[in-house]
N, C-alpha and C positions, 0 to 999 in steps of 0.2 A: 304291251308286254314286251313286244321287239325293242322298242325304244326303250325301255326301261332296263334291259338287259345289254344292252348295247351302251348305257351311260355306266352299268356297273363294269362292265369290262373296260371302258375308259379310264373309270376309276381305278381300277384295279391295275392296268398298265402303267397311269401315271404314277400310283404306289412305288411299283417296280424301279420305274426310272428314277423317283427320289431315292430310293434305297440302294440303287446302283451309284448313283451320283455322289451320294455320301460316303458310301464304301471307297469309291475312287479317292474322292477327295482327303479321308482318312489315311488312304495308301500313300498317297502322295505326300502328306503331312509327316509320314512316319518313315520315308525313304531314308532320309540322314540318320534316324535312330536306329533303324534297321541295319544298314550298312556301317555304320559307327560300331555295332555289336559284333558284326561279322568282322570286323577288324580287330577289334579287343581280344575275340574269340581267336584269331589267326595268332596272335601274339601269347595267347594262354593267360590273359589279364581280364576275364570275365569279372573277376570278383572286383576288380578295379573299377569297371564300367559300372556295374551294377551298386556300387558302393554311393553313388550319388545318388541313382536313382531311388534305391531302396530307403535311404535316409530321407530324399525327400517324400516318400510315401509314408514312412514313419511320423514324420512331421507334419505332411499335409493333411492325410486322412484323417487323424483324430483331431486336429487343428478344425476341420472342416466341419466334423460331424457335432464337437462339441460346441464351435462358436455359432453354427446355423441353429443348433437346438436352444441356445441360450438365448441367441437373438429372437429366436420364435417364442421363446416364454415370456421375453420383454415385451415382445409386441403384443402377446396376449395380454399380460398385464395393463398395457396401456389402453387397449381395446376394452377392456374391462372398467378401468377406472374412467375412461370417456362415457361409454354407455351407461353408465351409473349416473353419473353428473349431468348429461346432455339429454334434452327433453326435446323429441323431434317427432313431427308428424309423419316422416318419410319412411317407409318401409326398406329395411336392409335387405341387402343378399349376403347372408353369411358365409354359405358356401364358396360366392366368389372372393368374398373379402378375406377368407380362410387361405385361398389360394393365393391373393395377394402377399398375405403375410408369410407364407411359407417361402414366396418368391423373392421377397425382399431379404428375409432372413437370409437365404441363399445365396444371395448377392452378395451381402456382406460376410457371410460366410468366406464366399470364395475371394473375395479382396483380401480379407485377412489370409488364407492360404495362401497366396500367390505372392504375397511379401515375404510373409514367413517362410516360405518353401526356397523362393529365390534369394533373399538375403542371407538367412539364418543358417542354411543346413552344413556350409563346411565350418562354419564359424563354432556352431553347436559340437561338431565333432572334434574340433581341436579343444573345446571347453571341458568336454566329458573325457578327452584322452591325454589332456595336459601332461606335462610331465614336469618336474621341480626343477629350477635352477639351483637349488640348496645356496641361494643367495637372497637376502631382503633388502630392501630399499631403506634406506635411512630414514625416511620421513615417517611414512606409515608403518614399517615395519611388516611388510607384506611380500610373500615371497616374488620374486621378478616373474615367476609364470603368471600369476593373477593378469599383468599388463600384457605379457605377450600373446597368451590364450584365451583368458576371460574377459577383459577389458573390452575389446571389440564387440564380442558378442553382445556384453550387456548395454552398450552404448546402441549397438543397434536395435536391439530389442526396444530398448526407450523411444527411438526414434520411430520406430514400428508402432507403437502403442500412442505417440502423438498421432500419427496418421488415422491410427483407429479411432481415436479420440474425436478427430474432426468427422471421419465417417459415421461415427455413430451419432454425432449431432445432427447429420446431416439425415441419417436413418429416420431420426425422431421427427424431423421437420416433415420429411416426405410421407411418413406414417401418418401423421397428424392431418396432412393435405387429403389422404386418402378416406380417412375418417370423417373429415369435413364434407366431403364428396358424397358419400354414400349415407351420413346421416347428419344433414344439415342442422345445426342447432338453431332455436328461435332467438336469436339476438338482436333480432329488432322487433319493435312496435309497429303493429298494423294500424296505418292512419287512412280515414275513408275520405273521399272527394266531398261530401257532405259537409264534412268539420271543416275541410279545407277551404268549400264556399263560404261556411258559416262564419269562419274566421276573417274571411275577406270583405263582407257585407258592407261594413260599415264604410270601408274605404271606398268600395264600389258606389256606395249611395251618395258619398261627398263629391262626388264628381258628376258633371253635365254629360247628359246623354243625348242632347240635339245638336244638329249640324250649325255652326255658328254661334251656339250659344256659349257661354262663358262667362271669363273674367274680363276684368278691365285691361286686359293683355292686348287692345288693339285688335284688328282686323283679323288676323292670323291666332287669336286667341284661342278658336275654335279647335285647332291642330295641337295643340299641347298635349291632348291625353290620344295616342294612336288608338288605343283600344274603344274610344269614344267613334273614332273615324270607321274601324272594321270591325266594330263589336261583335255583333252576333255572327257573323261569316268568321271570324277568329276562333270563335267558341266552338264551333262544330271541329276544330282541330285539337283541341284541349280535352285534357280528360273529363272535364264536366261538361262538355258539350254534348248534344244530343244528335249529334248527325247520323242518318239512318245507315250511312256509309261505315260507320266506325263500331267496332265490337264494344261491349260493357268493359273498360278497364279494370286490370286488377288493382286491388288497394295498393296504395305504396307504403314502404317500410322506411322504417328511421332506426336510430341505434336504441338500444336499452342497455344502459351501462350496467348495471346490476348483472345482466347475463354475460355481457364481455368480459366481465371481472371474473366470471364463475369459470368461463372458456378459458382464461389464463392461469386461473389456479388448477385447472386440469394437468398443465404441464409443469407444475412446480416442482414436482420430485424429479422430474427428469432435469430440469434445469440446475437442481441443485446437485443429481449425480454429475452432471456436466462440468461445472463450476468447481465441485471439490476435487475432481479429478484431475482437473487443468491444474490447480494450484499444487496438487501433490507433484503432477509433474513437472511443474516447475521445480520444485524442492528435489527432485530426483535429479533434475538435469545439474543442477548447483553441486548437489552431490558428487557426482561424476567429473565435473570440470575439477573439483579440487584435484583429482587425481593427473588432469593435464598440466598441472603445474610442474609435474616433475620432466615434461618433455617439450618446455618452453625456455625462453632465454630474456632474462633481466639482469640488464647491467653487465657485469662483468661474468657472471655465473650461466653456463647453460644447465638448468634443470632450476628447481626452486631455489631462490635465494633469499636473503634477509626479508626483503619487502613483500615477497610471495608469502612468507612462513608468518610474518607478523602482522600484516595487514590484509592480503587478499584473501588468504587462508579462512580468517576470521569472518571476514565480510559474506564468504561464501557460506559459512557454517550458520552465521545470523540471519542469512536469506533463507536456508533450510527452515531454522525453527520458524520463520516468519511466514514461511509458506502453509506450514501445517494451520498456523494460527488464522492465516488468512482463509483457508478449508474451512474451517469451522466457524470464523465469522461470516463467511458469505451462505453456508448453511443456516445460520442462526439469521440472518438478514434477511433471507428471502422468506425462511419458515414466517418470521414476525411481521412482514413486510416493511421492514427499515432498512434503508439504504446506508446509515453509518457504520452498524458493526459490519456489514460485508465490504465497506471501502477503507476501514483502518489500516488493517494489514498489509492490502497492495500498495497503498501509498506509503506505509513505512518500508516496504520492499524498494521500491522505487528510490526513495530517499537514501537507503542504506547503499544501494547500488551506487547512485550518484556521488555521495560522499566518498564511498569505498575508493573509487576510481581517482577522485580528487585527492584523498589522504594517502594512496600509493604513490601518486605523483609528489606529493610534498615530502613523504618519508625517503622516497627514491632520492631526491634532488638535494634535500636540507640534511637528511640524518645519515643516508648511504653513504653518496657521492663525497663528502668531504672526508669520511672515515671510513673508506670503500676497503681496504685491505683487511682491516680489524672485522670490521662487520660482516664483511664476506667470507672471511677465512676458511670458517667450519664447512660452507657450501663449496668452496673452492676446492677443498680437500676430496669432498664426495664426486664433484664434477672429474676430477683426475684418476680416481679411482676407479668410477663407473665407466669412463669412456675407455682407458686402458683394457677393462675387461671385457668390453663388448667388441672390442676389436681383436683381442686375444695377446693384447701387448703388454698384460702384466707377467706374463711368461716369457718375455724377451732375456735371454742368457746373456748377460753384459761382461765382454772381457776386453782387458786393457790391450792395446797394440802399439809397441813401441815405436814403431815407424823408422826404424834405423837405416843406415845407408851402408852397411857393412858386407852385402852379398859376395858371393865368391862363385869361380867358375863350378867349384863343387856343389855348392847349394842349388845352382841352376840345374846341373846333373841331376842332382837328388829330387829334384822336384819336374822330372822330364813328362810326368803322367798330365801334370798341369800344363804344361809349357806345349805339348803336343795336342793338346785341345781346345786352344785357343782359337775363337770363331774369327779369322781373317776375312773367310766370305760373308757376305750380308743377305740379308734376305731378299732384297728388291733385284739387285744384279743375278743372284741365283736363280729367282723366280724367271727372270727376261730370259737367262740362258738356258733354261728347260725349255720354255716356250718356244726359244728359236731353236733348238737342236732335239729336241725329245717329244717335241708335239706330233710327228711324223705326219698327222693329216690337220688340215685347216680346221676339222671340227674337233680335234683335241684340245684340251687347254689344261693348264696347271694353276689352279685359282688360288693357293697358298701353299708357302713354305714353312714346314714345322720344324722345331730342334726337337730332337730327343737323343737317347744315348743306346749303343746296342754294343754287343763283344762281335767285334772286327777281327777275325783271324787271332782271336786269342786276347785281343787289347780292349779295354773299355774304352769307348771310342764316342765320343760327340759328334751327331750327325744331321744334316739336311734330308727329309723325306717329303716327296710331295706325291700328290695323287694324281693320277690321268684321268681327268673325266670328260665326259662328251658336253661340248658347249651347246645348248640347245637352241641358241639364236642362231648358231650357225650349221646347221641342217637343213636341206629343204622344208618347207614349210606345207607337208602333207600328214594327213593323219597318219597314214601307213608308217611314214618313216619315224613320225614321233613317239608312237606309241608300240609299233610293231619290231621295227626295225633296228633302230640305234637305240636299245635298251639299257646299253651300261658302258663304263669306263672300261680303262683296262689299265692294270700294273701303277706301278710307281717308281719314282727315281730315287737313287738314295746317293749321297757322297759326304766325304769328310769336311767338317765346318773350317778345319786347318789346312787342306791340302790342294793347292792348283796346278793346272798343269803349266807347263811353259808357257802359254801364252795367256796366264793369269785368270783361266776359268775353273770351275768347280770341277775336281778329279771324280769321277761318277766310279761307284761301287755296284750299282745296280741301274742299268738303261736298257734301252731298246725294246721291240716290241716282237715276240714274248719277252719278259723279261731275261736279263740277263746277268746272273749274279757273280761278283767275285769275291763274293764273302762265303765264307766256308758253313757260317752259322747260318745263314740265310738261304732260303730257296722256296720262292714263291710258286705255289703249286695251286691256286684259287685266285688268279689276279683280276677276277671280273668284279667291277664296282655298280652294282645295281641300287645300292643307297650312300648317297654322299651331299656335296655341300653343293652340288647344282643340279640335282635330279628332281626337278619341280613338275614333270608329267609323268601321269600314270603308265604303267607299261603291262602289255598285255604279252602273256609267256605262254608255252606250249600250246602255240597257234600253228597253223599249216604253213606259216612263212618262216624261212629261218633267220634268225636274229644275225647282225653285222657282230660278229666278234672282235677281230683285229684285221687290219691291213697286211698283206703279205706280199710285198714288191708292188705289181703292178696289177695284182688280183686281190680279193676279201678272203678273208677266212669267216665262215658261218658256225653257228652254234645253237644249241637249244638249252634253256633253262634246267637246270638238274636240281636246284635247292628247293628248302620245304616251304619257302615264303609264298604268301598269295592267296586268292578265294576263289575258291571254283565258281565258273558261271555257269551253273544251270540255268536254264531258262528265265526262273524269276530272278534268279540274281543279275542276270544279265540285263533284263530289263530295269531293275532299281539302279543298277550303275550306269547306264544308258543314260537315265533320267538325271541321278547324282552328277555326272560329268558333262552333263548337256551336250551327249554325242549320240546321235543317231545312229552313227557307222557301226559304234560297238554293239548295237542292238540287231544291226542288218548283216553285218560283215561276215562272209563266207569262209573266212580266214579263221573265225573262231569256233574251236570244237567244245566237244561237251567236257574234255577234261583241261580246257584253257583256263588259266589263272590271271586276276587283275593284281597287281602290286599298287598300292596305293602310300600316301603320305612316305615318300620315298627321299623326300629332303630331311635330313637329319635333324635340321634345326627347328621344324616343323614338328616333326614327328616326335620328340621328347616332350614339345609343350602339349600335342594334342594327349599326350598319355598322362602327364603330370604339369597342370598349368600353374602349380602353386610353389614351382622353385623357378628361379632366375638362373639363365643357362649363360657360359662365356661366350663371346662372339668367335672365340678363335678356336674350333675342333681342331684336333690333330691325329693322324692316321698313325698306327702302329702295324706291323706285320711279325707275326710269331706264330710257329708250326704251319708254315706255308700259306697261310691265312692273311686276310687282311681286317683291320678293326679299326674304327673311329672311338675315342674318346672324348668325352663333352664333360668339362667341369661344371657341377651344378652348386647352386649357391642356397643356402636359407638366410633369411634377413626378416627384419624388423624394424618398425620405427618406433616402438614402447618400450625401449631399453631406459630405465629411469636414468637421469643426470649424465646422458652419455651423448655428445655433440655429434650431429650428422656428419660423415665426412665431406660433403661439400654443400655449396650453396643451393644447389640444382635437385637436392633429395630430401627427405626426411627419413631416410635408413639410418638408424645409428647402431645396428648390430647387424654382423656378417659373418659368416662362415662358409668356407668350401668343404662342407661335408660329405658331399655325394659326387659319385663319378659314375656317369652313365658310358656305358662300353656297346657298340652297335656294329653287328657283324655286317661288312659291306657287301655280302653275297646273300647271306639268309634275312637279314634286317633283324635277328634278334636283338632286343634292346632292355638291356639288364641295368639296374640301380643298385649301387653299391654303396654303403655308410662306411666312409673312410675316417669319419671323426664319432666315435660312440660318445663322447662327453657332450654332443650339442642336443639339449632339449628339443629344440625344434625337429631336428632330423629323427629322433626319436618319438617323437608325437606323431611326425608323419609316418614313421612304421608302426605304430598302435592303430591309425587310420587304412594303412594300406599295407597289412601283414606279407600279402603274396608279392608286393611289388619291391619292397627294399630287401636288400640281402646283405649279411654281415660280410666286412671285410675279408674273412677267411674264406669264403665261398667265391669269392674272385680267383680265377686261375692264376698260377705262380707267375707264367709269361706276361701276361697282362699286367699285374701287379708290380713287374720291376720296370714300367714304362708310366706310372703316375706321376705327375709333375704338379709340382708347387706352383698355382696358376700365377702368371704376372700380373694379372687383373689385380687378386687378391693382395699380392704385394705393394702393388702399387696404392691401392688403398691404404692400406697399414701404414706403409711410409707417408703419405700425406698426412694423415691423423698423428703419426709420430714426429712430425716437426716440430710439433707444440707439446704434445702429451707425454714426451720423454721427461719432461721437467716434473719432478716429486715434490719439489720444495715449493711450497704455496705461495712466498713472496717471490720467488724468482719466476714461478708460472705466471703472477698477476702482472709481474713488470716486464713481461717476455724478455726477460734478460738472457736466455739461453735458447731465444728461437731459432730454429734450423729451417734449412730450404733443400729441396732435391738439386742435386746438383746441374750445372748446363753441360753442355758439349757442343762444338761444333759438329754437325750432320750434313754432309752435301758441303754448302757455304754457307748456311747460317745458324747460328746459335737455337738450341731448343733445350727444354728440359728432359733429363736422362729418363730412360724407361729401364725396368729390371732388365738382365741379360741372364741368359743360361751359361754354366761353366761345367766343367769338371775340372776339379781341381783338390788339392788336399788342403785342408783348412789347417791354419797355425794351430799346432799343439795336438793335431791327428794324426794317425797312422797309414792312413791310406787316401787314395783320389775318390770322390764322391761328386753326384750330381747337384748343383745347387744354383740357385739364383740369387742375384744380389743386386743393391742400388745403394749410391754413396750420397751424403749429406755435406753440405758445407754451411757455416754459420748465416745466418740472414742477413743478405746484401754484402757477403763478402766471398772470396773464393777459396780459401783456405779449406782442406779436407778435415771435417771433424768426426766421421763416422762412416761406417761401411755395415749396411743391413742386408745378413745373410739368411735365406730360406734354404734348409736342409731339405732333400728329396728323396735319398735312399733308406730302403728298410727300417728298422724302428726310430730311425731319426727324422722319419718324414713328419713335416710340418714344424719342427723346432725351428725357432729364431734364435740368431746371434747378431749380437749388436758389436761389432769390434770399433772401440773408442778410441781416437787419435790422441794422445798425449797435448795437454793445454798449455805446456811448459816451451813448447816448440812449434815452428808453421812448419805444415806438412801441406805440400801442395795439393791443391785440388784439380779436376779435370780442366776447367777453364783458364789455371793458371799454366798448367801445361799446354793446351792451345796456344796460348799467347807465346810461349817459349819455342813453339812450332812455328808461328807467324813470324817471328823473331829470326829464325834460323836463316842465314842467308842463302846456304845450299837448297835449303827446300824452297824458299821464297823465289828462288831464281829459275827451279826445275817447274815449279806451279806455273810462273810467268811464262816460261817458255813454251808449257804445253798449250797453255791459252792463246799464244799468240800463234801456234802451228796450227790453228783451227780446231784442236781438240779440247776438252772439257775434263776437269778434274772433279771429283769428290772425296769428302772425306767420310769413311764409316763411323760405326759407334766407337767410343772411347770406353777401353776395357780396363777396369782397376782391379788389377790381381796382386792379392798379396802372396808372396814368397817368405817362408820362414816368418821374419820380423820385419820383413822391408816391401814397399810396393813398388810394382812395376805397372807404368802406363803404356796400353798399346793401341797403336789406331792404325787400320789399314787405308791406304789410299787409291782409288779407282779412276782410270783413265778409259774416256769413251770417246773413240774418233766420229769425226764426223760422217765419215760413210758406213758407222757401226751402230748398230742399237745395242750391243752388248758392251757392257762395261767389263774392265778387265782390272784385276788387283794388280798394281805396277809397282807400289812400294809397300812396305811396313815400318811404320815408326815404333820405335821403343823409347820411352823416358824413363829414367832412373835418376831421382836428385835433381841435379843441374846438366845431368848429360843426356843427351839425344844421339839415337843411332836412326840411321835413314837409309835402308836397304832393301836390294829385291825381295829377301825374305825374312820371315821371323828369326830363322836359325841364324843367318847372318847378322842382323841387327844385334842378336843377343850376343853372337862372338864377336862384335867388333866391343861390345860394351865390357864384356867380362872375361875375355881372352878365347883363342882360337879352342875348339873342343868342347865348349861349355853346352851348344845344343846342336842337334841333328837334326836333318829335315824328316820329317814323318814318310813312311815308305808311301808310294803311289799304289795305285788300284793293281796296276798290271804286274807291278813288284811283288805287292803283297800274295798275289795268286799265282807266282813264281816266273811271270814273263819278265824279262829283262830289257823289251825294248818297250820304253816307258817314257811318257811326255809329262810325267808328275813330279819331275824335281829328283827322283829318286834312281833314274837311270844314270849309265855311264855319259852317255851324249849330253845330260843337261844337269850334270854336278857342278856346283861352284867351287871355286879355287880353296875354301874353306871345309867343304864338305870332302873334296880330293884328299886334302892332308890328313884330315881326319881316318880317311880309311886305309890311308898308306900307312898310317901309325898303328891302327888296328891290324893290318897284316903282317907288320913286322912284329908287332907284340906276339901274333897267333903262330908266325913263325919260329921265335925264340922258345915259346913253349913247347911247340911239337918238336925242336931239338932236343931240349930237356927230356922229353918223354920218349925219344928214342923213336916216334912215328916220322920218319923220312919222307914216307910218299906225302903227307900232308906238310911237310918241311918245305917240298918241292912246290906245291901247288901255291903256299902262300908268298914263298918268293915269286912265283909268275905274279902273283896278283899285285906284289909290292912294285916288281918292275912296271907292270902296267899303269898303275897309278904315278909313279916317278916317270914315265914318258909323258902322261898326260900333262903334269905340272911343266914339264919343258915345251911344251906346244906353244 
């Protein structure tokens, strides 16, 4: 009894240990799922997180139940047919066989469910929630939404069915193997040893049995038969032997061909099912292949061309019909035990396929190529129309631009909003300057410099803004420093793009720690950056350890996180995140309290992908500041490779449709991540909104302050420009001959030639009333240097996203960027100074070339940077302005313009200190750093003001203006 009780206890203890081990294993497997759920809950996106899970459950549970049940029923039919036809003496364990049947059916159902859930869940959601494009393909007359949202689902389902068909055949074979093992058929005839002995008696009697007896074979003739030599001894080891050491052998078996045929006939129905399904699947595959013709390229056309439509498509259709006949013929052939009906259609399919491939080559080379323009004309029209539509190029507003050379001083003055926002500072030098002068401490870094626009003391101004983040590679490598102490960056820098100090550096509007603003409209109250481009580490906040806030002289300031972000670290959460982050310290640290929180997914590029991985994201997020807070904006793109007749934008991608329909706004302090649809005409964005209604918001829900900072992304304009190089041509013959092929202009950047990229400006476009924020990129004819067009994307208000092409007249030559660069190289004054700088140990570099339309004329502007050998900060040293054949090369943009168009045409932009009321400035607006042109201009203004005050009888003002005039006259005489 004691022994029995101890065994029961041991068994009970073992069961408990097994249960605990299983629970622990499940807990460890679910940690990623649970912690992700907690994170989505923190963001208030639980519905987004559950969409995938619920959809997979909606697909998986019914699929598993139905497929498993049907598979079990199928196996039951196999079993019934097998037992009905097969005779066996063996006793079958039906209970065990039933368990095996359910197990195999369950495995088959699980495989089906796994692939269906993994491959089809999001495709199914797109299929169900598809939004129409209201545009049909020209070949099959089907709405484009079918190709974008439904075709992938159908093709994946087709591939899944092929896999399941193979698994189905394998299941059948396995189950028959099981049936053979539990109920072995009598497919062999039993043959006794006596019969074998009788059959061999005549042979045995014909041989000699004595030693040395034999035939006329000589003295060794008696050894010709080994059995004669070892006769009786050998028999004792053979089945017919009578050895007392050997049991009576079982009768031998040999094939009974009639029973074997019976066994094969049992699987006849299953063979027919598999064969029929196989041929039908071949037909479905070719049915789907006909749609792929819309996304391929044959000859001059992208999409289905003449050969595709007249030959390949009909080959596919014939093979589809033959596949149905092949399925019927296979069923008939197997049923009637005849090979010919089963083989005719498959052979015909192979012949048709081979003839089709050869025929397509013949037609393409002998019929189409000699008369390609006429044969492909209709299809080229489709190619042009649908490619333009896919990239939004069908709505480009084309405007003629005279490119005259009649600008006056008054024209320059009337376009002061444009002139005062020309970016003479460059990104790389500005970034270097920020990191050299504004990092404050070695662990701070400015990762990127972004261009934007703000109201600066009442003026619409283009600016550089950069976030000061902590470089996690530069802080001491301790767990406490990385996760509790150095948790956030601090503040931003802001400077005008057009203004430099007397030393050629960006003129700061916001700098220092804490941020010091010289801008009336901007006052940063929440400068901490907990979510940024460099914040890869998780952060633990509200701990007993104070967080480093910012350096204050020789000491540091500390703070506590006061935001809403983070997941509470109760004991269970603390354990899970310790396992998730592979950090034992998170579990055992005494600094973590009951109200401590963990911030995860803080790197914004990874954060947005975790939330919505089905969008593509711009690699250049940019920061904005409004209402005293800091926000990140990331451009998100919808795209597809299934837009009929549309050519991919380069050879490295299949994408042939793209829209920047979504802007993602991230609070740098609280981590709130909001997705806004800015293009409600994009069907892909609208479909995503149907799938995730709680994630995507309409544009009118975006705060107006943030909306004022959305930009048309350079990445999208660059893609559109690359496509537009060819697809601006609408005439089929011109398009086919590439008669008017364009290319994106080149420039000298640094000291090397490169293709230009889009640049942002604030400018008054020709024919418009006021200045606005735009980005543009110029075109030249292929392999030529003259300017042919300027593609402009508008960014402000209701004009956001509108494209305008300013086309140069073909009747005259308009200099392009590289022709202007050549003029610069040939200018003796400029070349002389460049050589002097190089010989003195310094190095010069040229900034971006800016193509600026003023009225109906063009200005080319290019800054020049100088970097001394003992300095790592490039300085803006000169500004080049080209107008027609004239070139000005001066220290400032205003001086260059004044030298071209006369004194008083342009004025220096006010410096930061002057803008805030301080007259002691080094930005070029102070008395000490005014150029001669500026002094003359101000003297003239003082004289005019004095005259007006005299007329008004305001003698006090009259006296002030006379003193001011006297001051400027004295400065001129010095």
